C-alpha positions in Angstrom: 0.0 0.0 0.0 1.4 3.4 -1.0 1.3 6.5 1.1 -1.8 8.7 0.9 -1.7 11.6 -1.6 -4.4 13.7 0.2 -3.1 17.0 1.6 -2.3 16.7 5.2 -1.4 19.1 8.0 1.0 16.7 9.6 1.9 13.0 9.7 0.2 12.1 12.9 -2.4 14.0 15.0 -2.2 13.2 18.7 -5.1 14.1 21.0 -3.8 14.6 24.5 -0.6 16.3 25.7 -0.1 14.2 28.7 2.9 11.9 29.2 1.5 9.4 26.7 0.9 11.8 23.8 4.1 13.7 24.3 6.2 10.6 24.6 4.8 9.4 21.3 5.4 12.7 19.7 9.1 12.5 20.8 9.4 8.9 19.4 8.0 10.0 16.1 10.2 13.1 15.9 13.2 10.8 16.4 12.1 9.0 13.2 11.6 12.4 11.4 7.8 12.0 11.6 5.8 15.2 12.1 3.0 15.5 14.7 0.5 18.0 16.0 -0.5 17.5 19.6 -3.8 18.9 20.7 -4.8 19.5 24.3 -7.6 21.6 26.0 -5.3 22.7 28.8 -3.3 25.9 28.7 0.5 25.9 28.0 1.2 27.2 31.5 -0.7 24.2 33.1 1.1 21.7 30.9 4.5 23.3 31.5 4.2 23.6 35.2 1.8 20.9 36.4 0.8 21.1 40.1 1.6 18.1 42.4 -1.3 15.7 42.3 -0.3 13.2 45.0 0.4 10.4 42.5 3.8 8.7 42.5 4.5 6.4 39.6 6.4 3.1 39.8 8.6 2.4 36.8 9.7 -1.1 35.7 13.1 -1.6 34.2 11.6 -1.9 30.7 9.8 1.4 31.3 13.1 3.0 32.3 14.9 1.6 29.2 12.2 3.2 27.0 12.5 6.5 28.8 16.3 6.4 28.1 15.7 5.8 24.4 13.3 8.7 24.3 15.9 11.0 26.0 13.6 11.5 29.0 15.3 9.6 31.8 18.3 11.8 32.1 16.1 14.8 32.4 14.6 13.7 35.7 16.4 15.4 38.7 18.3 12.7 40.6 16.6 13.7 43.9 13.2 13.1 42.2 13.9 9.5 41.4 13.6 7.0 44.3 14.8 3.4 44.2 12.3 0.6 44.8 14.5 -2.3 46.2 11.9 -4.6 47.8 8.2 -5.1 48.2 6.1 -6.7 51.0 2.5 -7.7 50.9 0.6 -8.0 54.2 -2.8 -9.6 54.9 -4.6 -7.8 57.7 -2.7 -7.9 60.9 -0.5 -10.9 60.0 3.1 -9.7 60.5 4.5 -12.2 58.0 4.5 -10.7 54.5 4.8 -12.0 51.0 8.3 -10.6 50.2 9.9 -9.7 46.9 13.3 -8.4 46.0 15.6 -8.2 43.0 18.0 -11.0 44.0 18.8 -13.3 41.2 17.6 -10.8 38.5 20.9 -9.1 37.9 19.5 -5.8 39.1 19.8 -3.9 42.3 16.2 -2.6 42.4 12.8 -3.9 41.4 12.1 -0.5 39.8 12.1 3.3 40.5 9.5 5.8 41.7 8.9 9.3 40.2 6.2 11.8 41.0 3.5 12.1 38.3 3.8 15.9 38.0 7.6 15.5 37.5 7.0 13.1 34.6 4.4 15.5 33.1 6.8 18.5 33.4 9.8 16.6 31.9 7.6 15.2 29.1 6.6 18.8 28.2 10.1 20.2 28.4 11.4 17.4 26.1 9.3 18.4 23.2 10.0 22.1 23.3 12.0 23.4 20.3 11.6 20.3 18.3 10.7 21.3 14.7 8.8 18.0 14.1 6.4 18.6 17.0 3.7 21.3 17.2 1.6 21.5 20.4 -1.7 23.3 20.2 -2.8 24.1 23.7 -6.2 25.5 24.8 -7.6 23.6 21.8 -10.8 21.5 22.1 -11.6 18.6 19.8 -15.2 19.0 18.5 -15.4 16.0 16.2 -13.5 13.3 14.4 -14.2 12.2 10.8 -12.6 9.2 9.0 -12.2 9.5 5.3 -10.6 7.1 2.8 -7.1 8.7 2.8 -7.1 10.8 6.0 -8.6 11.5 9.4 -10.1 14.9 10.0 -10.3 16.4 13.4 -12.5 19.5 14.0 -11.2 21.8 16.7 -11.8 25.1 18.4 -8.7 27.0 19.4 -8.3 29.4 22.3 -9.4 32.2 20.1 -12.8 30.6 19.6 -12.2 29.9 15.9 -13.1 26.5 14.6 -10.8 24.7 12.2 -10.0 21.3 10.8 -6.7 19.3 10.9 -5.9 16.4 8.6 -3.5 13.6 8.9 -3.2 9.9 7.8 -3.4 8.9 11.4 -5.1 10.1 14.6 -3.8 8.8 18.0 -6.1 9.1 21.1 -4.1 9.8 24.2 -6.7 11.6 26.2 -7.3 9.6 29.3 -9.2 6.5 30.2 -12.5 8.4 29.7 -11.3 9.3 26.1 -13.7 11.3 24.1 -11.6 10.7 21.0 -12.0 6.9 21.5 -15.7 7.4 21.6 -15.8 9.6 18.5 -13.8 6.9 16.7 -16.6 4.4 17.5 -14.4 2.3 19.8 -16.1 1.0 22.9 -14.4 0.0 26.2 -14.9 -2.4 29.0 -15.1 -0.2 32.2 -15.0 -1.6 35.7 -16.0 0.8 38.4 -14.7 -0.7 41.6 -17.0 1.5 43.8 -13.8 2.6 45.6 -11.6 5.6 45.6 -8.0 6.2 46.5 -6.6 8.9 48.9 -3.0 9.7 48.0 -0.4 12.0 49.6 3.1 11.9 51.0 3.8 11.4 54.7 7.0 12.0 56.7 8.0 9.3 59.2 10.6 8.9 61.9 11.9 5.4 60.8 13.5 4.8 57.4 11.5 3.1 54.6 14.6 1.3 53.4 13.2 1.6 49.8 10.7 -1.1 50.6 7.1 -0.8 49.2 4.3 -2.2 51.3 0.8 -3.3 50.3 -1.4 -3.9 53.3 -4.8 -5.5 52.9 -7.2 -4.8 55.8 -10.9 -5.4 56.2 -12.6 -2.7 54.3 -9.6 -0.9 53.0 -6.1 -1.2 51.5 -3.0 0.8 52.5 0.0 1.0 50.2 3.4 2.6 50.9 5.6 3.8 48.1 9.1 4.7 49.5 10.3 8.1 48.3 13.5 9.9 49.1 14.1 12.3 52.1 12.3 10.4 54.9 8.9 10.5 53.2 6.7 7.9 51.6 3.7 8.1 49.4 0.7 6.7 51.2 -2.1 5.3 49.1 -5.4 4.4 50.8 -8.1 2.5 49.0 -11.6 2.5 50.5 -15.2 2.6 49.4 -16.0 5.9 47.8 -18.4 7.0 50.4 -15.9 6.4 53.2 -13.1 8.0 51.2 -15.1 11.3 51.1 -15.4 11.2 54.8 -11.7 10.3 55.4 -10.6 13.1 53.1 -12.1 15.5 55.6 -10.3 14.1 58.6 -7.8 16.5 60.3 -4.2 15.9 59.2 -3.2 14.6 62.6 -6.1 12.1 62.8 -5.4 10.8 59.3 -1.6 10.4 60.0 -2.3 8.6 63.3 -4.7 6.2 61.6 -2.1 5.4 58.9 0.5 4.9 61.5 -1.7 2.4 63.3 -2.6 0.5 60.1 1.1 0.0 59.4 1.7 -1.3 62.8 4.2 1.4 63.5 6.7 0.0 61.0 7.6 3.6 59.8 7.5 5.1 63.3 5.6 8.3 64.0 4.0 9.7 60.8 2.9 13.2 59.8 1.3 14.7 56.7 4.0 16.2 54.4 1.7 17.1 51.5 -1.9 17.7 50.6 -4.1 14.7 50.2 -5.9 14.0 46.9 -8.8 11.7 46.1 -9.4 9.8 42.9 -12.2 7.4 42.0 -11.1 3.9 40.8 -12.3 2.9 37.4 -10.4 0.4 35.2 -10.7 0.6 31.4 -9.9 -1.8 28.6 -10.7 -0.7 25.1 -12.5 -3.2 22.8 -10.0 -2.4 20.1 -6.7 -0.5 20.1 -6.8 0.4 16.5 -9.3 1.2 13.7 -8.8 2.6 10.2 -6.7 5.8 10.7 -7.0 5.6 14.5 -4.8 4.2 17.3 -5.2 4.3 21.1 -2.3 4.6 23.6 -1.9 5.1 27.3 -5.0 5.1 29.5 -7.2 5.6 26.4 -6.2 2.0 25.5 -5.7 0.5 29.0 -6.5 2.2 32.3 -5.2 0.1 35.1 -6.1 -0.4 38.8 -3.0 1.1 40.5 -2.3 -1.9 42.7 0.2 -3.5 40.2 1.7 -0.2 39.2 1.5 -0.9 35.4 -0.4 2.1 34.1 2.3 4.4 32.9 4.5 1.4 32.0 1.9 0.2 29.7 1.8 3.7 28.2 5.5 3.5 27.5 5.3 0.0 26.1 2.6 1.1 23.7 4.6 4.2 22.6 7.7 2.0 22.0 5.8 -0.5 19.8 3.6 2.0 17.9 6.5 4.4 17.3 8.7 1.7 15.8 5.9 0.5 13.5 5.1 4.0 12.2 8.8 4.7 11.7 9.2 1.5 9.6 6.0 2.3 7.7 7.4 5.7 6.7 10.7 4.2 5.7 8.8 1.7 3.5 6.5 4.3 2.0 3.3 2.8 3.5 0.2 4.5 4.6 0.6 5.4 8.3 -3.1 5.0 9.0 -3.7 1.7 7.3 -4.8 -1.4 9.3 -1.8 -3.2 7.7 0.5 -0.9 9.6 -1.6 -0.6 12.8 -2.8 -4.1 13.5 0.6 -5.4 14.6 0.5 -2.8 17.4 -3.0 -4.0 18.4 -1.7 -7.6 18.6 1.4 -6.8 20.5 -0.1 -4.4 23.0 -3.1 -6.7 23.7 -0.7 -9.6 24.2 1.3 -7.5 26.7 -1.6 -6.0 28.6 -4.5 -8.5 28.6 -3.1 -11.0 31.1 -2.0 -8.3 33.5 -5.2 -6.2 33.2 -7.5 -9.1 34.0 -5.1 -10.7 36.4 -5.0 -7.5 38.3 -8.7 -7.2 38.5 -9.0 -10.8 39.8 -6.4 -10.1 42.5 -8.2 -6.9 43.5 -11.5 -8.8 43.7 -9.9 -11.4 46.0 -8.0 -9.0 48.2 -10.9 -6.5 48.7 -13.5 -9.1 49.5 -14.2 -8.9 53.2 -16.0 -12.2 53.5 -14.5 -14.8 55.8 -13.8 -17.3 52.9 -12.0 -14.7 50.9 -9.9 -13.6 53.9 -8.9 -17.2 54.5 -8.1 -17.7 50.9 -5.9 -14.5 50.8 -3.9 -15.8 53.7 -3.4 -19.1 52.0 -2.4 -17.4 48.8 0.3 -15.3 50.6 1.6 -18.2 52.6 1.8 -20.5 49.5 3.2 -17.9 47.2 6.0 -17.0 49.7 7.1 -20.6 49.6 7.2 -20.9 45.9 10.5 -19.4 44.6 9.6 -20.0 40.9 6.4 -17.9 41.3 8.2 -15.1 43.1 11.0 -15.2 40.5 8.5 -14.9 37.7 6.9 -11.8 39.2 10.4 -10.3 39.9 11.4 -11.0 36.3 8.3 -9.2 35.1 9.4 -6.1 36.9 13.1 -6.2 36.2 13.0 -7.3 32.5 14.2 -4.6 30.2 12.4 -6.0 27.1 9.0 -7.3 26.1 7.5 -10.2 28.0 8.4 -13.4 26.2 4.9 -14.7 26.1 3.6 -16.5 23.0 1.8 -14.4 20.4 -1.9 -14.7 20.7 -4.7 -13.8 18.4 -7.0 -11.0 19.3 -8.7 -12.0 22.5 -12.5 -11.6 23.1 -14.0 -9.6 25.9 -14.4 -11.9 28.8 -18.0 -12.8 29.7 -19.7 -11.0 32.6 -20.7 -12.7 35.8 -24.4 -12.3 34.9 -23.9 -14.0 31.5 -22.0 -16.9 33.2 -24.8 -17.2 35.8 -27.4 -17.3 33.0 -25.4 -20.0 31.2 -25.1 -22.1 34.4 -28.8 -21.9 35.0 -29.5 -22.9 31.4 -27.3 -25.9 31.7 -28.5 -26.9 35.2 -30.0 -30.5 35.0 -32.7 -29.5 37.6 -33.8 -26.5 35.4 -33.6 -28.6 32.3 -36.2 -31.0 33.8 -38.5 -27.9 34.3 -38.2 -28.0 38.1 
């Protein structure tokens, strides 16, 4: 297939100037591909994002991609915290499921960087690059797919409406992506009915670069070890309770967190403002369509418990960027399914098991029923005594390349619990007899 002859404003239109969209723009620029990045936020907001309480765990593969994109060395050294070990606790049991990097050839399981630092560095990295144009304060009004191009209708900050044309549009505008919807791509959404409260706390005992995940009845508390005697504390509770806890006085909240951790970090005090976010996981039905591709949370929006959200963004950027670079070199149409479908296959292969596995783990570890609590305890005890399983998980974090899983065909959306129940009832011998 030859390249389109229709007049285009750029090679790729990217909707969303967050870390996903800007990382892809940088990857494309490295391959001499032009892009226009569209975002409704102002340039000032994008250039100097406010702290939002979220700290991001990076796998070794994620770091390797950031290095190739020229982003890793832009992070200030004091803003990057090592993650050397992880411990999973069930309720008040003091014996955790423990993970470390031993045997992996690495000193750490990963690294931690504040989300607003990633956003700021991502913005700085695209400044002055002639292949990249960022249009801020610009709202997308509609998306139209034609034979040889995609057309995005926009309204700029001056109120004037205009159209932009390119062989390919990439949606990178969050897990609630409007661009995804306009492209006619649905998504499986799971609302957990829970919210997270995030914010950093200072503590009198060192965190030793050890992450903690503590599952209690009715809530989960996670510790992400940062530099300078502070840790990011992530509390997951039902949304109604989260709203109430968000209003607690700082001293009350810190004392509660200290108690939940069994004093393992000593005396704790609030170091930053707390933020609240609802928990909704998203998995797009498709990652590509003619002249459309999804990356970042627009493709896969993860529950944060396994810390794969931004890493999946980077994995997608890495794969899609390489495919588009090869397509340009070979003179192929950037928006054709021939070019895009390998990205769909690779990204689904990488993300599908982790996404659904994470949701299953979350279901088990947030079920407060007695059978589930007993099963959780058994899982932790058994897993801690299975070195091959722990090694597999560690390798997943420390591997610098794609996961060596077999290539799979496109996977269907898993059936819902209600459909499985209906199937069971239909096949029940008792019901078959008309009882």
